[in-house]
N, C-alpha and C positions, 0 to 999 in steps of 0.2 A: 801478584808477581807484576814486574814492571815492561812495559814497552821496550824492545829490544831497542829501539832509534830515538826515543826522547824522553825515556825514562819515568811517563806519566803510566797509570793503571793499564795493562796489557788486556783485555779481553777478548781478545781475538787470536786465532793459533794458524801458523803458516798450513795453508792447505797440504801441501807435499808433505812436509815432516812432521807438523803436529806438536812441535816443541817451541819455536820461536813465535813469541808473542807482541802482539802489536796492539794499539790503540786506536790505529785507525789504516784504512786503504792507502793513504798518503805516507804515512810513517814505514807501511809495509815496502812501497815504492820505492821509498828513499832507501831504505834500507838493502833492497835487492842485490846489488852490486857486491856488497859483502856477504848476504847471507847464502846467495847459489852457489859458493864454494865450501859450504858446511851443509848444505840443507841436504844431499843424498845421503852423506855419512850421518847426519843426524835420525835421518827416519830407519836405515840400516841397523843403527845403535837401539831406536827405541824397537823396533821389531824383534832385534835379538833379545832384549831386556825382557820385552814381553813374552816372548818363545821358553825363555828360561823361566819367568816365574809359573808360567804355565804346568810346565815340567815339573818343578818342586812341587807344587799344589796337587798334582796328580799322584806323587810319591809319598805326599803324608800320609801315615794311616788315619782311617777314619773312626773319629769316638762316637759311636751310635749313642751312647746314654747323653754324652753332652749336645748331640744334634738334637735330640728328643726335649731336654730342657730348652735347647735354643729356640725352637716351636713353638715350645708352650708359651715362653716369654715373648716372642714374636706376634701371637696369635692374640696375645693379652693386650699388647700396645696396639696392634690394628684394630680391635674393639673399642678401646677407649677413643681411637680418632674416628670412630664410626666406619671403617673400612669392614662391614662385616662378612662380604664375601672371601675376602683375603685372610681375615681370622679364621673364618669356618676351615680354609684349606690348610692353614699352619696348625690348627687342633686336629684335623684328620690326620696330617704327617706326624703330627706328636704321638696321637693315641695308636697309630701303628706301630712307630718307633716301639712305645711303652711296651704294648703287647707282644710284639717281635724279640724284645729283648726278655721279656718274662718267659716268652716259651724256650729260649735258649738257655737261661738261666735254670729252668726246670731242668730242661734235657740234661744238664750236665750235673744238678743234683742227685739223680737218678743213679 
């Protein structure tokens, strides 16, 4: 992403809105007169989008079978990277989900 002031690579974000990117403090200061008129509305827009995304995620049904598979895959990748504690935690979740789903399926078959 580019600095909104000079066009160079912008690695720093405005601390208020978290949207505008700058390459340096000098560029941020130089752009302040222009940016201050947009800063508050950008911050509110970003917060609104974040809240909408969070609400949408909460409304999605959970696919527990896929979640179990995801934990097995994540655990395997963590183990391959030497992150054994993380791998163990992921495998515990995957094992728990597998057992919980097996119990649910067996209950429905009876």
